[in-house]
C-alpha atoms as a printed R data frame, in Angstrom:
   type eleno elety resid chain resno       x      y        z
1  ATOM     1    CA   UNK     A     1 -58.091 71.255 -179.538
2  ATOM     2    CA   UNK     A     2 -55.424 71.739 -176.961
3  ATOM     3    CA   UNK     A     3 -51.944 72.647 -177.961
4  ATOM     4    CA   UNK     A     4 -48.699 71.715 -176.207
5  ATOM     5    CA   UNK     A     5 -44.987 71.250 -176.818
6  ATOM     6    CA   UNK     A     6 -44.082 68.137 -178.889
7  ATOM     7    CA   UNK     A     7 -42.274 66.425 -175.981
8  ATOM     8    CA   UNK     A     8 -44.715 67.611 -173.345
9  ATOM     9    CA   UNK     A     9 -45.840 65.568 -170.363
10 ATOM    10    CA   UNK     A    10 -49.378 66.399 -171.554
11 ATOM    11    CA   UNK     A    11 -48.973 63.643 -174.167
12 ATOM    12    CA   UNK     A    12 -48.360 60.971 -171.530
13 ATOM    13    CA   UNK     A    13 -51.906 60.258 -170.407
14 ATOM    14    CA   UNK     A    14 -55.233 61.568 -169.217
15 ATOM    15    CA   UNK     A    15 -55.394 65.268 -168.386
16 ATOM    16    CA   UNK     A    16 -57.340 66.215 -165.260
17 ATOM    17    CA   UNK     A    17 -59.171 69.452 -164.503
18 ATOM    18    CA   UNK     A    18 -56.743 69.954 -161.625
19 ATOM    19    CA   UNK     A    19 -53.775 69.739 -164.011
20 ATOM    20    CA   UNK     A    20 -55.460 72.214 -166.380
21 ATOM    21    CA   UNK     A    21 -56.110 74.594 -163.494
22 ATOM    22    CA   UNK     A    22 -52.463 74.508 -162.360
23 ATOM    23    CA   UNK     A    23 -50.861 74.895 -165.802
24 ATOM    24    CA   UNK     A    24 -49.838 78.323 -167.153
25 ATOM    25    CA   UNK     A    25 -52.302 79.254 -169.921
26 ATOM    26    CA   UNK     A    26 -51.354 81.165 -173.036
27 ATOM    27    CA   UNK     A    27 -54.487 82.891 -174.304
28 ATOM    28    CA   UNK     A    28 -55.682 85.200 -177.052
29 ATOM    29    CA   UNK     A    29 -56.333 88.789 -176.030
30 ATOM    30    CA   UNK     A    30 -59.778 88.970 -174.422
31 ATOM    31    CA   UNK     A    31 -60.898 91.692 -176.824
32 ATOM    32    CA   UNK     A    32 -60.757 89.134 -179.655
33 ATOM    33    CA   UNK     A    33 -63.582 86.672 -180.277
34 ATOM    34    CA   UNK     A    34 -61.425 83.498 -179.936
35 ATOM    35    CA   UNK     A    35 -60.318 84.670 -176.488
36 ATOM    36    CA   UNK     A    36 -63.913 85.153 -175.391
37 ATOM    37    CA   UNK     A    37 -64.905 81.711 -176.692
38 ATOM    38    CA   UNK     A    38 -62.109 79.948 -174.771
39 ATOM    39    CA   UNK     A    39 -63.053 81.874 -171.622
40 ATOM    40    CA   UNK     A    40 -66.692 80.850 -171.930
41 ATOM    41    CA   UNK     A    41 -66.372 77.249 -173.117
42 ATOM    42    CA   UNK     A    42 -63.300 76.061 -171.254
43 ATOM    43    CA   UNK     A    43 -61.968 78.283 -168.524
44 ATOM    44    CA   UNK     A    44 -65.395 78.855 -166.976
45 ATOM    45    CA   UNK     A    45 -65.383 75.139 -166.062
46 ATOM    46    CA   UNK     A    46 -62.134 75.343 -164.115
47 ATOM    47    CA   UNK     A    47 -62.239 76.344 -160.442
48 ATOM    48    CA   UNK     A    48 -59.220 78.566 -161.163
49 ATOM    49    CA   UNK     A    49 -56.547 78.888 -163.819
50 ATOM    50    CA   UNK     A    50 -53.062 80.328 -164.095
51 ATOM    51    CA   UNK     A    51 -52.675 83.080 -166.682
52 ATOM    52    CA   UNK     A    52 -49.277 82.647 -168.320
53 ATOM    53    CA   UNK     A    53 -49.637 85.345 -170.972
54 ATOM    54    CA   UNK     A    54 -52.032 86.915 -173.459
55 ATOM    55    CA   UNK     A    55 -50.931 87.158 -177.077
56 ATOM    56    CA   UNK     A    56 -52.479 88.798 -180.127
57 ATOM    57    CA   UNK     A    57 -52.460 85.969 -182.660
58 ATOM    58    CA   UNK     A    58 -52.477 82.204 -183.019
59 ATOM    59    CA   UNK     A    59 -48.975 81.978 -184.516
60 ATOM    60    CA   UNK     A    60 -47.504 83.690 -181.451
61 ATOM    61    CA   UNK     A    61 -49.435 81.312 -179.194
62 ATOM    62    CA   UNK     A    62 -48.230 78.245 -181.131
63 ATOM    63    CA   UNK     A    63 -44.646 79.503 -180.884
64 ATOM    64    CA   UNK     A    64 -44.924 80.031 -177.106
65 ATOM    65    CA   UNK     A    65 -46.489 76.595 -176.580
66 ATOM    66    CA   UNK     A    66 -43.884 74.918 -178.805
67 ATOM    67    CA   UNK     A    67 -41.233 76.371 -176.471
68 ATOM    68    CA   UNK     A    68 -43.067 74.944 -173.436
69 ATOM    69    CA   UNK     A    69 -44.037 78.307 -171.939
70 ATOM    70    CA   UNK     A    70 -47.540 77.038 -171.173
71 ATOM    71    CA   UNK     A    71 -50.610 75.419 -172.704
72 ATOM    72    CA   UNK     A    72 -53.372 76.766 -174.879
73 ATOM    73    CA   UNK     A    73 -56.592 75.831 -176.639
74 ATOM    74    CA   UNK     A    74 -56.676 76.456 -180.397
75 ATOM    75    CA   UNK     A    75 -58.933 75.243 -183.205
76 ATOM    76    CA   UNK     A    76 -58.064 72.193 -185.304
77 ATOM    77    CA   UNK     A    77 -57.808 74.476 -188.331
78 ATOM    78    CA   UNK     A    78 -55.153 76.605 -186.628
79 ATOM    79    CA   UNK     A    79 -53.019 73.610 -185.611
80 ATOM    80    CA   UNK     A    80 -53.648 71.430 -188.696
81 ATOM    81    CA   UNK     A    81 -49.938 71.369 -189.590
82 ATOM    82    CA   UNK     A    82 -48.957 70.254 -186.083
83 ATOM    83    CA   UNK     A    83 -51.634 67.530 -186.116
84 ATOM    84    CA   UNK     A    84 -50.246 66.243 -189.419
85 ATOM    85    CA   UNK     A    85 -46.756 66.046 -187.885
86 ATOM    86    CA   UNK     A    86 -48.077 64.054 -184.915
87 ATOM    87    CA   UNK     A    87 -49.857 61.677 -187.328
88 ATOM    88    CA   UNK     A    88 -46.569 60.985 -189.148
89 ATOM    89    CA   UNK     A    89 -44.794 60.245 -185.859
90 ATOM    90    CA   UNK     A    90 -47.149 57.365 -185.016
């Protein structure tokens, strides 16, 4: 599940691979398993990607994304609270 700021342009429509490649990514440290999974399953399919920053935990990543410092890919479990908030906005 991708994660982005609540008022982000990413909510406005279809996201292309080109847009994903150009966006600054906020990732888990590569030494951690979640970072390796994102590298393998997502980033390996992009021709290139922009590294925004590497952080040590999901809360730090959510905070950075919430402040529109970049985009990330986190599990549904990790962003369950944010998904609930989006549901209530509809």
